[in-house]
Every structure is written in structure tokens, then in C-alpha cells.
KOLRODO-860340 format. One record per residue (C-alpha): residue in one letter; x, y, z. Coordinates in pm, whole numbers, plus 50000, padded with zeros to 5 digits. Layout:
<atoms>
AXYZ/...
</atoms>
This chain:
<atoms>
M203277660447234/K200397671847008/H198107647047185/R198167664347522/I194837682447501/T192257656847605/A188527656047676/L187307669548007/A186217635348117/A186517645348483/L183607669648462/A180507657948646/V177467676048510/F174377681848715/G171127698348589/T169877729348769/A166907752648736/A168737777948705/C184657960147281/A182067969847040/P179127992947117/A175777976347177/D173667969046873/T170377972647060/P169547984747411/A171247962247663/A169257939647889/T169597948848254/G168437937548595/A165577912548597/D165397913148217/T168997900948196/V168357871848433/S165197862948246/E166987863547912/A169697840148042/A167077816248177/Q165307815247840/Q168527809847642/S168367781547388/P170197749747492/S173687745547352/V174097720647070/A177677710546995/P178217709746617/T178997676546459/A181927669246231/G181227679545874/Q178487704745950/S178837737045757/A179407768745955/T176617785045752/D174117759045874/V175267761846235/L175157799946221/A171477797246127/T170807779846461/L172307807246679/P169897831146852/V170267867646744/K169887892247032/G171187925347154/R174397926347354/A173837924147731/A175457948847966/K179127944048053/T178277951548415/G179937926548646/Y182437913948390/D185867905348527/R188477880748404/N188347864348746/E184727854248677/F186187828248438/G188227810148700/A191937807048755/T193957818748453/W195047788748246/A193757762448485/D194657726248424/V191047716848349/D191867684148175/R194057673048466/N196967662948246/G199417680648477/C200037709548236/D198227743048232/T196057752447936/R198427778947798/N201237753947761/D198867727747622/V197867751947343/L201477761947274/A202407725147246/R199507719647007/D200017749846782/L203797754246768/T206207733546567/Q209757724446670/E208697730447029/Q211227725047305/F210197719647666/R211967733047969/P213907705548147/G212357692748466/T208777702448370/Q207687667848249/D207257681547895/C204767707548017/V206397741847993/V207127751647634/G210427770347625/S210667777047253/G209157768646917/T207917782346588/L204417795346512/V202917800646169/D200457826946285/P196937820746153/Y195977857546186/T198837872845986/A200417842845808/Q203777853545951/T206287828846092/I207167837946450/A209957824546668/F208707819247024/E210937820947330/K209347818247671/G209667850847859/D209997873847559/G206527887247635/S205717901147290/S205807873547030/V203017848347087/D199707851747271/I196917826947336/D193737841947196/H190197834347307/V188587832346962/V185307842447123/A186617868247368/L185677863347732/S184057897647741/N182047889447429/G181007856647587/W179937875047902/Q177737898847704/T176157871247496/G175137847547772/A178047838248000/F176947863748262/G174297838448361/W176677808948409/D178377796048720/E182157798348754/A182787761948667/R181077765848331/R182967798248263/T186247781148353/A185507753448102/F184737779747836/A187917799547907/N190087768447880/D188387749947595/P190927742347318/L188147748847066/N188157785247175/L191927789647193/L194637796646935/A198297805846962/V198607838046759/D200727868646698/Y200897890247010/A200287923146827/A197327909446630/N195707896946948/R196147930747118/Q194627947446813/K191617924446829/G190987930747198/D187497918247282/G186117925546936/D183677902846757/A183527895646384/A181707928546322/T184677948546451/W187737926846384/L188827899846140/P192277884746080/A194527903645841/D195137871245652/R191987869545438/G192697833245363/Y192067824545727/R188847844045778/C186507815645686/A188157792045936/Y188197819746198/V184477827846187/A183637790746159/R185457785546488/Q183537814046648/V180277798546530/A181307764646669/V182187779347009/K178947798847035/A176857768546938/T178707745647178/Y178157768847472/G174697782147386/L175837818047334/W173997841947106/V175207866046839/T174267902146782/Q172737911946450/A175917929746342/E178037899846444/H175717875646262/D175787896145945/A179587900045950/I180047862445990/A177507855545715/R179347878645475/V182577859645529/L180887825645496/D179227836545171/T182707833445019/C183127797645145/R179697782845203/G181017747845253/E183407758045533/P183027731645807/V182937739646175/P185727725946392/T184507703046666/S185397703747031/T187417677747218/V185727689747536/V182687673947694/D179667695547609/V178267715647898/P174617722547808/A173057756247879/G170877755748189/T173207732248376/S175737736748649/T179117720148617/T180817707748930/V184187690948948/E184317670549265/P187457675549479/F190007647649474/A189797625349778/D193487631049851/C196817638349685/D197267601849587/A194067604549380/A195227637249226/R198577621949130/A196907590848989/A194807613548763/G197907632448650/A196617664648805/A199327671249065/P200447696349160/L197127713949208/H196747751549237/R193917769549413/G191067772949164/D191987742048961/P189257715948909/G189507690049187/W191107714749433/S190397712149803/D191837734250078/R192337703450295/M195137691950061/D197027724850099/G198627718350435/D200927748650433/G198317772450286/D200537784150001/G197957778549727/T199687747749584/A198777712449689/C200257678249624/E203677691449522/
</atoms>
């Protein structure tokens, strides 16, 4: 089941006009909006590019204000953005765990157990669904960090894509993820030094793909790590690029037959393709 995470081919893209301390004074008000509008377009890295070269393309700016940040600004938690019938959390668990077992009756969606070799600590962790303290799904570029380096200017559809992009997600040790919080590379790096090059390369890839900037401290911390592995390649995304300065809109399914044909049923309010007209009983779940 390692093939489950697929490209977001259902995204229709339309052009539009429109927990570290700050490194420089934060942009606010009209300046913040102006800065977002002037942001450089995103350029998804290509396979084989070095993280050092891609880092050199990222704008370096001060951190914007955290004002207005809320997890809900990034859409429904673990939405089924690729419409494969499984939520993103379980997709990532299925990708990153070995010996995974799925709960019966979930069409091989809900991962009930498995084994993780944690990239952040190099420890081997036994995962059991419901234990609550073994395995987390980490946003490699934290949502709060994304907000303060450009995502505040996006629409919700673009933020939802960012929050659910497999490029930006890893199954990791619960405690290590809680220790990281919303830190960037200047404030937190994996305890396993052997993974640090791959970790910052992934952050660089995510920021380039989504047109986010880096602070000077973040840039310098990433550069120091990459100096030890200058040929480290960036990972590439399986997700359709969503250029900066565009609005992403996922058109609602025509009906539940169309949702089922696309493998998206059942739909939950907030999922791409959702429409209230399909939720006849108003319980937030359609096409059961």
C-alpha cells in the first residue's frame, strides 16, 4: 500500500490578482499584504537539484506577524485531498511505517499498527492506533512557520494543499515532534545528526515549491548543515505545483456517484469536492 499517495490531479488552478522570535521587525497591516503580493513565484525543485542550489533561490526576509494564525486556516485536519478515500494522516502512516496492518472494514485506509524507524531519533517505534504517544505526523515546515513566511496571504484551498502535501509530512517520534513545536532550522534540528541534511533539504524543497521565504537565521542554519553535505539533493513533490499568486479551487462533485467514481466517498465537510447539497441529513458526512 506504499503507492497510495498520489498527485493532486483533481486540483483546478485559476490565476488571480491577488515558535522562534522574529529576526527583524515584523511586517504588519498594509505592508504585510504588499509583501505577500510581491512574493516571488514558487518554483518546484526538479529531481537531482542540490538543496544548496535551491536554498540560494529562496527570498530572505523577516518573519511576518503571527497575527491571525489558526490551525483552522489550513482547512480540515487531514483532509482527503488526493481523493483516494483515505485521509492524509493514514496515507502518511501507510507510506512511512513497515509491517503495517489495516483495521478491518476500512478498505485498507486506517492503519491499526506498524513499525516506524524514526528519522528524527533513529529509534524503532512500535505503533498502535489509539496509544496517543508513539507516532506523530510532523509538518516539516510547520504550519505556523509557513504562515509567518508567506502563507498568511494565501486562500484556504492553497493552505489545505500545503498542510496535506506528502512532501511536507513525515511520520516521526511523538516526543521529538512535540519538542520541535513550530521551530525552524534555526531553533530545532533532529537529534539524529545523520538525518539533518535530508531534513533541511526537505524544508528547502517545501519552501521553494510553495514560494515561501526564509529568515536570515533560518537560511544560515540550513546553510551550515548543507555545508557538510553539499551534494544533498532535494526531494521532489508528488503534488501538483500551486504557484504563488494563484488561487486553487476544487470544484464540487456533481453528485455522490461522481464522488464514488473518483474514490473520494465518503466526503467530510471541508474536503475538496464537498458540497452541502450532498449532505442530506446535515451530519457533516456525505455519500456514506
